[in-house]
N, C-alpha and C positions, 0 to 999 in steps of 0.2 A: 793363520789370522786369529786374532783375539776374538773370543765369543762374547761380545758386548751387545746386549739386546737393543739398546738405543741406536747403536751404529748400524746394526743389521736392519733395523726398521727403516732408518734413513736411507740406506742404500737401496732397499726395495722400493721406496717411494720415488727416489730420484730416477731409478732405472725405468720407471713408467713414463717418463717424459719423452717426447718425440726425439728420435735420433740417438737416444742413450740406452746403453745396455749395462749389465752388471759391472763390467770393467771400467767403463767411463764413469759410472756412478761412484765406484770406489775411489777413483782419482779425485772426483769433485768433493766427496766427503772428507778425504784427507786434507785437501786444500782448505776446506771450511774449518776443520779442527785446528789446523796449524795457524789459522788467521781468525780465531774466534772473536777477537775484539773488533777487527776491521770488517769482517764479513758476517759472522753468525749473528751477533747481537743486532746490528742494523737491519739485516735481512729478516730476522724473526719479527722485529718491530714493523717493518714495511709489509710483510706478508699478513700480519695481524690486521693492519689498517686496510689492506686490499680486501681481505676476507670480510671485514666489517662494512666497508664503504663502497666497494665497487660491485655492481650487479649488472645483469643484462636487461636492457630496455625491453619492456613487453610490447612496445609498439613497433620499433624498427629493428630490434635485435642487436644493436650495437652496445658497447660497454658504456655505462654511465656511472657517475659519482652520485651517491646519495646526498652529498652536500651541495652539488652544483647542478644536478639534473642532467639530461641527455643533450649533449652538444649537437648531435646529429639531427635530432628532432626539433629542438626548441631554440637553440642559441645562434643559429646561422643568420648572419645579417642579410645574406642574399636569399631571395625567394626563387627557387628553381622550379622548372617544369618537367624535370627528368628524375627518375629513380633508377639506380643501378642495383639489380638484385644479385647477391652473391651467396655462397653457401656458408661461409664462416668469416670471422673477423680478420683472420690472416689474409683472406682475399681482399677485403676492404683496405687493409693497410698497404698491400702491394699496389693496388690501383691508385690510392692516394699518393703514395711515394713517387709514382710515375708522373704525376701532374698532367695526366692525359685527360682526365674526366673532371668536369665541374657539375655537381648536382648532388642530390640526396642519395643515400645508401639504404638498402634494406637487407639485413642479414638473416637468412633463413634458420641457421643453426643446424645445418645438415642437409641430407637429401632424403627423398622418399624411401629409397631402397637401402639406406644405411641399416646396418644391423641394429635392431631394437628401435629404429626410428619410425614413427608413425606420421601420417599426414597431419594429424591433429597436433603433433609436437612442433611442427614448423609454423612459422609466422606468415602463412599464406593469407589467412582471413584478414589479418591486420594490414597486409599489403594492399588488398582490395579496398579496405577502408581508407587507407592513406591516399590511394589514387583518386578516389571519389571526393574525399574531403579537401585535398590540396590542389584539385584541378590539374592533375598530372597529365601531360600531353604524351610522354613517351616512357615506357618501361623497358629498360635494357636488361635482358637476361644474360648474366655473366656467370652462369653455372659452368662447371667443368665439362670438358668434352668426353666424359665417361658415360657409361650406360646409365648410371644412377643420376648423373647431372642432367643428361638429356631427358630422362624420364620426368625428372622434377620440372624441367623447363616446359615440357609439353603440358603438364598438369597446371602449372601457373598460367600458361597461355589460355587454357580452357577456362580457368577461374576468372580471367579478366575479359572474357568475351562480351560481357554486358556493360563494360565501361567504355568511355570514349577514348581511352589512351591507345596510342600506337604501340604495339609490342614488337621489339626487335631483339636479335640475339647476336652475340659476337660471332664473326664469321672467319674470313681469311686470316691466317696467322695463328689460329688456335688449333694446335695439333690434336688429332684423335687420341683420346685417352689422357690428354693433358689436364693439369690442375692449374687454376688461376695463379695461386701464390708462387708457383715455380717458374712462371714466365718472365722473360726479361722485358724491359721497357719497350724495345722495338717491336717485339711480338705483340705486346698489349696494345701499342699504338695502332698496329695494322688491324688487330681484331676489332677495336672500337671504330676505326675509320670505315671498315668494310662490313659493319654489322648489317644484317639482312632483316627485312620486314616480315613479320610472321602473321600479320592480320590478313585473313583470307578475303576480306571484303575490300581490301585496298587495291588501287590500280597498280 
């Protein structure tokens, strides 16, 4: 293989993407090089625009455009009384695509026990603020059924104990150790339909 530093660096970067290793990265790089006018040039321009204009909302954790604001927080025509709490944006997209849930989303940005992840890095305080500010009646904890996901769910439940919101979690249909983004629509439907109440003071 030719030792071209730009190519080597691009392969290293692409191989860091989920599900891709060095071999897959090399194939992608060759595809890009062989189609530089169709792929590389527009991709470079689009990536530059994404880097410049797309950021994470400090309130709900979803992606927002610096040009149009956060659709999840500000631009919804409907006023919902539910917030679904997920670990990352991929989880939000999976639930949205299933058309099972109608309500707000809150994206934590990870779990408490993630490597290098602190409680302070997660948007739990802003979740409590949203619940109080928007008169939310139900908070649905849709964290993964992993040790980290369940630990995070318990911490959020405790953080919401002084609010009026009912706290529920996804139940049947969510396998132990399962991650939200990997679930099919039928499993998600069952998990949402059979969610359980976590409020200790509820009947």
